[in-house]
C-alpha positions as CSV (number, residue, x, y, z in Angstrom):
1,S,-25.1,9.2,22.2
2,S,-28.1,11.1,20.9
3,G,-30.5,9.1,23.1
4,I,-32.7,8.6,20.1
5,N,-33.3,5.1,18.8
6,A,-34.7,4.4,15.3
7,E,-36.6,1.1,14.8
8,Y,-35.3,-1.1,12.1
9,G,-36.5,-4.3,10.6
10,V,-34.6,-6.8,8.6
11,M,-36.5,-9.0,6.1
12,N,-35.1,-11.0,3.2
13,Y,-31.8,-9.1,3.4
14,T,-33.5,-5.8,3.0
15,L,-33.1,-3.1,5.7
16,Y,-36.0,-0.8,6.0
17,S,-36.6,2.2,8.3
18,T,-40.0,2.5,9.8
19,L,-39.3,6.1,10.4
20,L,-38.2,7.1,6.9
21,L,-40.3,4.6,4.9
22,R,-37.4,3.9,2.6
23,Q,-35.7,0.5,2.0
24,L,-32.1,-0.3,1.4
25,P,-32.0,-3.4,-0.9
26,F,-29.0,-5.5,0.4
27,S,-29.6,-8.2,-2.3
28,A,-30.4,-8.3,-6.0
29,E,-33.8,-9.8,-5.4
30,N,-36.8,-7.5,-5.5
31,Y,-39.2,-7.4,-2.6
32,Q,-42.2,-5.2,-2.0
33,Y,-42.8,-3.6,1.3
34,Y,-45.6,-1.3,2.3
35,G,-46.1,1.5,4.8
36,P,-48.9,1.9,7.4
37,D,-51.1,3.6,4.8
38,G,-50.6,0.8,2.3
39,S,-48.2,2.8,0.0
40,T,-45.2,1.1,-1.4
41,I,-41.9,1.7,0.4
42,Q,-39.5,2.7,-2.4
43,P,-36.0,1.4,-2.6
44,S,-33.1,3.9,-2.3
45,N,-29.3,3.6,-2.7
46,I,-28.8,5.9,0.3
47,V,-31.0,6.5,3.4
48,N,-30.6,9.5,5.7
49,D,-32.0,8.5,9.1
50,L,-31.6,11.1,11.9
51,G,-28.6,12.6,10.2
52,V,-26.8,9.4,9.5
53,L,-26.3,8.1,6.0
54,Q,-26.1,4.5,5.0
55,S,-25.8,3.0,1.5
56,S,-27.4,0.0,0.0
57,D,-24.1,-1.9,0.1
58,G,-24.3,-1.7,3.9
59,S,-21.4,0.7,4.2
60,W,-21.2,4.1,5.9
61,T,-19.1,5.6,3.0
62,P,-21.6,8.3,2.2
63,H,-21.8,9.4,5.8
64,L,-18.0,9.5,6.3
65,A,-17.7,11.6,3.2
66,E,-20.4,14.0,4.4
67,L,-19.1,14.4,7.9
68,T,-15.5,15.0,6.8
69,T,-16.7,17.6,4.3
70,K,-18.7,19.4,7.0
71,A,-15.8,19.3,9.5
72,R,-13.3,20.7,7.0
73,R,-15.8,23.5,6.2
74,M,-16.3,24.3,9.9
75,S,-12.5,24.2,10.5
76,G,-11.9,26.6,7.6
77,W,-14.6,28.9,9.0
78,A,-13.1,28.9,12.5
79,L,-9.6,29.7,11.3
80,S,-10.9,32.5,9.1
81,V,-13.0,34.1,11.8
82,F,-10.7,33.7,14.8
83,S,-7.1,35.0,14.4
84,D,-6.0,33.9,17.8
85,R,-3.9,30.7,17.6
86,S,-3.3,30.3,21.3
87,T,-3.8,26.9,22.8
88,G,-6.9,27.9,24.9
89,T,-8.8,29.4,22.0
90,M,-7.9,26.7,19.5
91,L,-8.9,23.9,21.8
92,T,-12.2,25.6,22.6
93,L,-13.0,25.9,18.9
94,L,-11.9,22.2,18.4
95,Q,-14.1,20.9,21.2
96,S,-17.1,23.1,20.6
97,V,-17.6,23.4,16.8
98,I,-15.3,21.0,15.0
99,R,-15.3,17.6,16.9
100,P,-19.1,17.5,17.2
101,Q,-19.2,17.3,13.4
102,V,-17.3,14.0,13.3
103,E,-18.6,12.4,16.5
104,Y,-22.4,12.4,16.2
105,C,-23.7,8.8,16.5
106,S,-20.1,7.6,16.1
107,P,-20.6,4.2,17.9
108,L,-22.9,3.3,15.0
109,W,-20.7,4.1,12.1
110,N,-17.2,3.8,13.7
111,P,-14.8,2.8,10.8
112,V,-12.3,0.0,11.0
113,K,-10.4,0.6,7.7
114,K,-7.2,2.5,8.1
115,R,-8.0,4.9,5.2
116,D,-11.3,5.9,6.8
117,I,-9.8,6.3,10.2
118,S,-7.0,8.4,8.7
119,S,-9.5,10.6,6.7
120,I,-11.4,11.5,9.8
121,E,-8.3,11.9,12.0
122,D,-6.9,14.4,9.4
123,I,-9.5,16.9,10.6
124,Q,-8.0,17.2,14.1
125,R,-4.4,16.8,12.7
126,R,-4.7,19.8,10.4
127,F,-6.4,22.0,13.0
128,T,-4.0,21.3,15.8
129,R,-1.1,22.0,13.5
130,K,-2.2,25.7,13.5
131,I,-1.7,26.1,17.3
132,D,1.2,28.4,18.0
133,S,2.8,26.1,20.6
134,C,2.6,23.0,18.4
135,K,3.9,24.0,15.0
136,E,7.2,22.0,15.5
137,L,5.5,18.9,16.9
138,S,4.3,15.8,15.0
139,Y,0.6,14.9,15.4
140,W,1.3,12.1,17.8
141,E,3.5,14.6,19.9
142,R,0.7,17.2,19.7
143,L,-1.8,14.7,21.2
144,E,0.4,14.2,24.2
145,H,1.4,17.8,24.5
146,L,-2.2,19.0,24.4
147,D,-3.5,16.1,26.5
148,L,-5.9,15.1,23.7
149,L,-7.2,11.7,22.6
150,S,-7.2,10.9,18.9
151,L,-10.6,11.0,17.3
152,Q,-10.3,7.2,16.8
153,R,-9.6,6.7,20.6
154,R,-12.5,9.0,21.5
155,R,-14.9,6.9,19.3
156,E,-13.8,3.7,21.0
157,R,-14.2,5.4,24.4
158,Y,-17.8,6.2,23.5
159,I,-18.4,2.6,22.4
160,V,-17.2,1.3,25.8
161,I,-19.4,3.7,27.6
162,H,-22.4,2.7,25.5
163,V,-21.8,-1.0,26.2
164,W,-21.7,-0.2,29.9
165,K,-25.0,1.6,29.6
166,I,-26.4,-1.5,27.9
167,L,-25.1,-3.7,30.6
168,N,-26.7,-1.6,33.3
169,E,-30.0,-1.2,31.3
170,I,-29.7,2.5,30.9
171,V,-30.2,2.3,27.2
172,P,-32.0,-0.5,25.2
173,N,-30.1,-3.6,24.2
174,S,-31.2,-3.3,20.6
175,V,-28.4,-5.6,19.3
176,G,-29.1,-8.4,21.7
177,M,-25.7,-8.1,23.4
178,K,-25.0,-10.9,25.9
179,F,-22.7,-10.8,28.9
180,R,-21.1,-13.4,31.2
181,K,-19.4,-13.0,34.5
182,S,-16.7,-14.8,36.4
183,S,-14.8,-14.0,39.5
184,R,-11.4,-14.0,37.7
185,R,-12.2,-12.2,34.4
186,G,-15.1,-10.1,35.6
187,I,-18.0,-9.1,33.2
188,K,-17.2,-10.0,29.6
189,A,-19.3,-9.5,26.5
190,T,-20.0,-12.4,24.2
191,V,-18.8,-11.7,20.6
192,P,-21.4,-13.0,18.2
193,P,-20.4,-16.0,16.0
194,F,-20.0,-15.6,12.3
195,N,-20.4,-18.0,9.3
196,H,-17.0,-17.9,7.7
197,Q,-18.3,-19.2,4.5
198,A,-20.1,-15.9,3.9
199,Q,-18.8,-13.4,1.3
200,G,-15.9,-11.2,2.1
201,A,-18.0,-8.0,2.0
202,I,-20.4,-9.4,4.5
203,S,-17.6,-10.4,6.7
204,T,-16.2,-6.8,6.7
205,R,-19.6,-5.4,7.7
206,F,-20.0,-8.0,10.4
207,E,-16.6,-7.4,11.9
208,S,-17.3,-3.6,12.0
209,S,-20.8,-3.8,13.4
210,F,-21.5,-2.5,16.9
211,A,-22.5,-5.9,18.2
212,V,-19.0,-7.3,17.3
213,R,-16.8,-4.3,17.7
214,G,-18.5,-3.2,20.9
215,A,-18.0,-6.6,22.5
216,Q,-14.4,-6.7,21.5
217,L,-13.6,-3.2,22.8
218,W,-15.5,-3.9,26.1
219,N,-13.4,-7.1,26.6
220,S,-10.2,-5.1,25.8
221,V,-10.5,-2.8,28.8
222,P,-9.4,-4.0,32.3
223,K,-11.7,-5.8,34.7
224,E,-11.5,-2.8,37.1
225,V,-13.0,-0.5,34.4
226,R,-15.7,-3.0,33.4
227,E,-16.9,-3.4,37.0
228,C,-17.5,0.3,37.7
229,Q,-20.8,0.8,39.4
230,S,-21.6,4.4,38.2
231,L,-21.2,6.3,35.0
232,H,-18.9,8.9,36.6
233,A,-16.7,6.1,38.1
234,L,-16.6,4.4,34.7
235,K,-15.5,7.6,32.9
236,V,-12.8,8.3,35.5
237,S,-11.4,4.8,35.5
238,L,-11.6,4.5,31.7
239,G,-9.9,7.8,31.3
240,N,-7.1,6.8,33.6
241,F,-6.6,3.6,31.7
242,L,-6.6,5.2,28.3
243,R,-3.8,7.5,29.4
244,T,-1.6,4.5,29.9
245,V,-2.1,3.2,26.3
246,P,-0.1,4.6,23.4
247,D,-2.3,6.7,21.1
248,E,-0.8,6.6,17.6
249,P,-3.6,6.8,15.1
250,P,-3.0,6.1,11.4
251,V,-2.7,9.5,9.6
252,R,-1.1,10.7,6.4
253,G,2.6,10.7,6.6
254,Y,2.8,8.5,9.7
255,T,3.8,4.8,9.5
256,T,2.3,2.4,12.0
257,A,2.0,-1.3,12.1
258,W,-1.2,-1.1,14.2
259,S,-4.6,0.3,13.6
260,N,-4.2,1.9,17.0
261,S,-7.4,0.3,18.2
262,L,-7.5,-0.9,21.8
263,I,-8.3,-4.3,20.4
264,D,-5.0,-4.5,18.4
265,W,-3.0,-3.1,21.3
266,K,-4.3,-5.9,23.5
267,R,-3.7,-8.6,20.8
268,G,-0.3,-7.6,19.7
269,V,1.5,-5.7,22.5
270,Q,2.5,-6.6,26.1
271,L,2.5,-3.3,27.9
272,N,3.6,-2.4,31.3
273,L,0.5,-0.4,32.4
274,G,1.1,-0.1,36.1
275,E,-2.0,-1.0,38.0
276,Y,-3.8,-1.9,34.7
277,S,-3.2,-4.9,32.6
278,F,-4.5,-6.1,29.2
279,I,-4.3,-9.6,30.6
280,S,-7.8,-10.5,31.9
């Protein structure tokens, strides 16, 4: 995470940024808001806050389009400048100049729709296809051969780590996340309740929010991972667990019944995970 926290306020279904002095009108009603100097905060269809774009419909669509465009451009630059297609060189380029383009602040905008997940995953899929030792392998096979996590799985890993930091008061609990502990189940996060009479669009935004998705992902990892006492121990334990879970992200040309999220693997598949278990 960037370690930078923007302050937001929510009033009358309008989200406004106290840093940018722009408002995103989430409803058709008109409200007037004023900055510290008394000037009117103007409405905007898209707000750029610390490099993250959000639209007035509450979606991250503009940001996803922007980051995939930048990543494709960087990927094209790397392939044109460096002729070496060896595994070492290509992975260095992937990790240092390409993945950062699609991972900045990802716990905030992490997509849940398959088409968005696939669009972002396509960046790593196309780039790894150029590696000399991987040309005959499918993308899922390349992930295993190169010992890589999919971009989707990496985003979920970041979210679990951030929830751990919230639990241990290393970062502010700005979403009001609550936890409960039991001797059998360990430390679980409480998933916020939702009014199911709300509109479908609101339901989608709610389900993909960090407060909901973060809690669900946290509850999807084993008790042994959730009870780690240090960040280093958490990363090691979480990494070991993730290696036991199939990583088959939705990408173009690949058929999968799952979204590949840890949440769906837990809900729909009984896996033999050795010392780890989804049952908690």
